[in-house]
N, C-alpha and C positions, 0 to 999 in steps of 0.2 A: 524200110517193110514199103512193099508195090498196092498200092490202091488199088482191090479190085471192084471196078464200077461194078459187075454183074451180083457182085452180093449186096452190093450196097443201090444197090436198083429198087426193089421194093417201098425201103427208108425213102430214099430220094421220090418218091412218086407218090409216095404218103404224105411224105413236105410239099409238095405240090398242091396234091388235092386240098390239103390244109390252106392256103396262101388264097387257094383259085380263088374258094368256098368267102375263106376274109374279106374279099377284096367283094363278092358280090354282096356280103349279108351284107355291111358296112356300105359300101361304094350306094347302095337299094335304098337301106336306111337314110342315108345323106341326102341323095336325090328326090326322095317321096316326101322329106321333108324341107328340100327349097320348093318343089315343086307343089304343093299341095298347100299350102298358105302365098304362097303366087298364085294360084290359080281365083284359092281364097278373095283373095286383095285385089285383083281384074272385073271378077266378080262383083264385088262390093261395090267396083269403083264404075263397073257399066254402069247400076240400078240408078248409083246418084246421078250420074250424067243422065239418065233415060229421065228420071225423075228432073233434076232440072228445068231441064227442058220443055217438056210436058207441064209446069205448075203442079204437078201432082207432091201431096205429102209424102220426105223422106224414108222411103222403108224402115223400119225397124229392124233394129239386129236378134232373131230367134236366137233361143238359146238351146234349144238340139243342135243348129249349126255351128255356135260356138263350143254345145259338148263335143261336137265331129274333130274338131279343127283344135281341140285341147286334147283330142286323143290320142293325133298324132305326133302330136308333140308329147307324149306321156310313153309312145310306144317299144322306141329302144330302150327303155327305164324295165317296162312293160314285163321285154324279151328277155332283157337280161337279164331279174327277175325269176325267171320261169328257168332260164337255163343253168345261173347259178346257183340255184334254192328250190327252186319247187319239184323240179324233175329229180333229182338226185336228192332233198327228202322222202319219194315217195318211191325211187332206188331204194333206199336203205332200209326203207319201213316192209318191204316185200324181203328185203334178203332177213331181215330179223323172223321172220316167219319159215328159213328154208335153215336148209343144215348145213355143215362146214362150205359143202362145196360149190352150193346154191343149185344143187340140179333136186332135190325135195322137197315136199310143203311138210316144216311138222309141226305149225301151227305156233300155239304158243311152249312150245320146250324150251329154247334158249331162253324164254322170260324165267320159266320155274328155275330153271340153273340158275342165273340171278340170286333166287333168294335160299338155293337149298347148299350151294357150293360154298364151305366153309373160310375159305380163300377170298371171294367173289361179298360175304357178306362183312367180312374186314375191310374191304374198300369201300362197300356202302357207308360202312361206319367213320371211316375214315375222313371219308366227303362231307359228313355231316357234324361232324367234327369241326371243318374244314369252314364250310357254311355255317357257324352258329357262331367261330370263332373272327376270324377273318373282317367281317364288315364291322359289327360291336369293336371289338379293340383299335381294330386301324382306325372307322370315326374316332373313336373316342380320343386316342390322339391327336388327331386332327383338328378337333376339336379343341384341345388342349392346348395344340402348340398354334389355330387361329387367336385367341380369348390373348394366350403368353402376348404375342408379338403385336398386338394388334394396337399402334398408334410407338412401339417402340420405337430406340433413339435411332438404332439399324438394322427398322424393320426387313426392308428391302433385300439387304443378304441375307439376315437370318431365315427370311421365307427360301430364296434361292438354293440356301445351304440343305433346309427341313425339303423341300422340289425336288432336290438333285436324284436322289435315287428313280425318279420318273423317268430319266433321261437311259438309265443304265437296260439293257437290254433285260430280261427275268433268265435268261441263260448265264449274263455278264454277274447279274446281282450272284446267282446261285455259286458260280465261279467262287465268288469275293467271301461268301459266307462259306465256302468247303474250306475254304483256306481258316478262317477264324476257328470251324468244330476239326480243325486236321489235329491227327493226334501223329506221334512217333514214340513207340515204345517206351523205356525208361528215360532216353537220354532227356537230348536239350530241346523245347516242344515249337514248332513252327506257331499251330495253332494259336492262335491270341487267348478264344477259351482255357485251354490245357494250358497255358501259359499263368495265366493267372490263376488256378484251381492250385498248380505249381508253388508257385513262390507265395502263395496261403498255407502252403504244408500239406494242399491233396494230392491225391492218387490220378493222375489225367485218365482220361476214359472215353471210350470211341463213340464220341454224342451218339453218330449217324446209325453205330446196330443197336443199340438200347428201344424194344419199341415199350409203350408210348412214345416217351418221353422225342424219340428222332421227330414223329409228325410231329411235337410240339415247337419241334425247328427250325422245323422248313416252313412254318407256318409262320415263325417271327421274321423269314423272309419275305414273305409275301406283305406283312405289316409292314416293315421296312422300308419297300419298295412304293406300297397304298396310302401310309400313313399322309406322302409329302400332296396326293392327288385330293385328299378328305378337307387338308385345311385351307388351299386352294381356294376352295369350292365353299366351304363353309370362311371366311376370312373374306372373302365379299359377298357373301350374304348379311354379316357381320356391319361391314360397311357400307351396306344399303339401308340400314335400319332407318327410319327419319329421329334426323334429330332433335325436332322438340318433343318426340318422346321421349329421350333419354335428357334430358334437362329438363323435364317435369318429374320424371324418377328420382333425380338427383336435391330437386327444388322439395323433395317426399320427402326428402333424409332415408330414404332405401338404402343397403349396403350394401357392397360388392357383390357381396353370397346372393344378397334379393335381386340387385340386377340381374345376374347371371341366368337364377331360376326363374323371374316374374317377367322379367323382359328380353333378355336377349336368345333365349331357349328357348320360349314360342313366336318369336319375332322369322327364328332359324329354321323353323319346322318343316318350309318344304323343302329349302334346301339339303336337311337333314334325311329326307327320307331318299332322294334323288342318291346321295354318296352313297344310302344303306343300301338300296337296289342298282345300284351300277358295280356300286364291291361285292356284290352279292352274286349275282349274271358272272362279274372274270373271275371268280372264286371257285365256282361251278366249272366250270371250264376247265380249270389251274393244267397244267402240264409238263411247262416248261424245268416248274423249279423240281418237284417229279421227275423227272426224269433227268436233268442233269445230275444233284445233289445223288442221290440214292438207285436211279432205276426201278421208282418200288421195287426196289427188293428191302427183307429188314421188317414187315409188315407197314408199310407207307404209301404204299401204291396207291391213288385215286380215282377214278372216272372213266374219267379220259387217258390217261397214263392205259387203265387196260385194257381201253377199246382200242387201244394203237395195239397194244402188245396182241390181243386175242386175233385182230384182226390182219395183221402186218408182220410179226416174229411166229406165230401158230398157224396159221391161216383156216381156224376157225372164224369165216367171212358171218354165220351165222349171230352167234355169239357174241362179237366185233358191230355190228346190224343193233343188235337188241339194247346193247352195252348206249351206243348214239342216239335212238330212238328213249330210251329212259333216262336219259339225259336231257332231251326235249323239255320230256315231260318237266319235268323239276324244273326246267326256263319258264315253259308256258305263266302255272300260276306268278310271277315275280313280275312278268311282263305285262301281265294282264293287270295287277297292283297302277305298278305304275299310270298305265295306262287312265285307269280311272280315276286316281290321282292329279295327274295333267287336268283332267276333265274335270274334275270339281273346283281347282285352281280358276281354270279360263270360268268356269262361270260362275265362281263370287267375285271374280274384280268388279 
């Protein structure tokens, strides 16, 4: 197969323009970061030399100049945030107000479609079920693990095994659990769950085809992955409880159950909030598990998966963007709550 340079010339030209733009932007920022601080340093040194020669008091640093100096260091980050987050967010918001081809304004029609279409309402309900179950159950299991393995004989090994699913990608974990849920007619079962059912005298099922059971089975995958994360954070919080508080409680004769509810749980409350908030945001954005396991079929789709389908499979740019904006709106209250919680903790110290 011969290489036709004429056909590839536009692509190569665009590639060259991209490389030149990258070099100019990155090189300009690096030059700016090198030249501006050096100029301020030379100016400061000249002021100090002049002051020492004349016997005048040394000039003080002024906050406006320090602010300008800090601004040049923050400039690359601000530019990257604008290019990677702010501009796409504004563009997505505008697309959500337009039709599927982004040629006409349709106002809030795409958002009205979200709450009037039965299939999309099902998607929203599934997402709500995910958000209600995953953070609470995963945090609960993580707390149980953290309490049980704390100061145990093989604590390091137990924590490593519990945390191991976090080292697996969501896609890899989904494939593993697809084998567990696998169904093979009435013959020998290769799926662990069906094999257990058959060994107990039951009939094998196609677990991922039965709604709403299939959604709950997908939620199990997420809990299996995130419980290790919750365990690590909460275990560290438990170990940070002052020893004198624990010893005082033991001298007072509290039972292990009272120790957990009256000492351990209140002491690790900030860590619990962090874990629940982090898992809530991760659950709202869940995509890989649903995409790999069922592709969103059989009433298992969630917002992120439906957003992908509408925008890239069905060519509905407006509807896909509306789902993205709605997902962003759902995340905002969680982030605001976390910011307020961290601020209160900082002020309480």
